[in-house]
C-alpha positions in Angstrom: 0.1 0.1 0.1 1.1 3.7 -0.5 -0.2 5.7 2.1 2.7 8.3 1.9 2.1 9.0 -1.7 5.2 7.6 -3.0 3.7 4.3 -4.3 3.2 3.7 -8.1 -0.5 4.1 -8.1 0.1 7.6 -6.2 2.5 8.7 -9.0 0.2 7.5 -11.5 -2.6 9.5 -10.0 -0.2 12.5 -10.0 0.8 12.4 -13.4 -2.7 11.9 -15.0 -3.7 15.0 -12.5 -0.9 16.9 -13.8 -1.7 16.3 -17.4 -5.6 17.0 -16.7 -4.9 20.5 -15.1 -2.1 21.2 -17.8 -5.0 20.5 -20.4 -7.8 22.6 -18.7 -4.8 25.8 -18.9 -4.4 25.0 -22.4 -8.3 25.3 -23.1 -8.5 28.3 -20.8 -5.8 30.0 -22.9 -7.3 29.3 -26.3 -11.0 30.1 -24.8 -9.3 33.7 -24.4 -7.9 33.8 -27.7 -11.1 32.8 -29.3 -13.4 35.3 -27.3 -11.2 38.3 -28.3 -12.0 37.6 -31.9 -14.8 39.8 -33.3 -16.7 36.7 -35.3 -16.9 33.6 -33.4 -19.7 30.8 -34.6 -21.9 29.6 -32.4 -20.5 26.2 -33.2 -17.2 27.3 -32.4 -18.5 28.6 -28.9 -20.7 25.4 -28.2 -17.4 23.4 -28.9 -15.4 25.7 -26.5 -18.0 25.6 -23.9 -18.0 21.8 -23.8 -14.2 21.5 -23.5 -14.5 24.1 -20.6 -16.7 22.0 -19.1 -14.9 18.6 -19.3 -11.7 20.9 -17.9 -13.8 21.8 -15.2 -15.0 18.6 -14.4 -11.5 17.3 -14.0 -10.0 20.1 -12.1 -12.9 19.4 -9.6 -12.0 15.7 -9.6 -8.3 16.8 -8.9 -9.3 18.9 -6.2 -11.4 16.3 -4.5 -8.7 13.6 -4.8 -6.0 16.2 -3.5 -8.1 17.2 -0.7 -8.9 13.8 0.4 -5.1 13.5 0.9 -5.0 16.4 3.4 -4.6 15.7 6.7 -8.0 16.7 8.5 -8.0 20.3 9.5 -8.5 21.3 12.7 -11.2 23.9 14.4 -8.5 26.2 15.5 -7.2 26.3 11.7 -8.2 29.3 9.8 -10.9 28.9 6.8 -9.8 30.8 3.8 -11.7 30.3 0.9 -9.4 30.2 -2.3 -10.8 32.9 -4.8 -13.1 34.8 -2.5 -12.9 38.4 -2.8 -11.7 38.7 -6.2 -12.7 41.7 -8.2 -14.5 41.3 -11.7 -11.9 41.4 -14.3 -9.1 39.8 -12.5 -9.5 36.3 -13.9 -7.6 34.8 -16.7 -9.2 36.2 -19.7 -9.3 40.3 -19.4 
């Protein structure tokens, strides 16, 4: 068993997660480029949304998987929420 994260299965999962997040990053970059074009077809936008949905599903799966591997938080630790308080226009596509 590889509870410490050093076993074959854990390394394979880490590699898969890395590839999924990399693909998601590439899709977001493509989306930003496509959305900057003045004329984009409905078909292109639908395909883009489909790709973005899959990338988001993958990212959520990675976050859930990694969250299960974190030690339990104690009640006296802060409960910061990443992304809360971001101002409009500060995202990836500007």
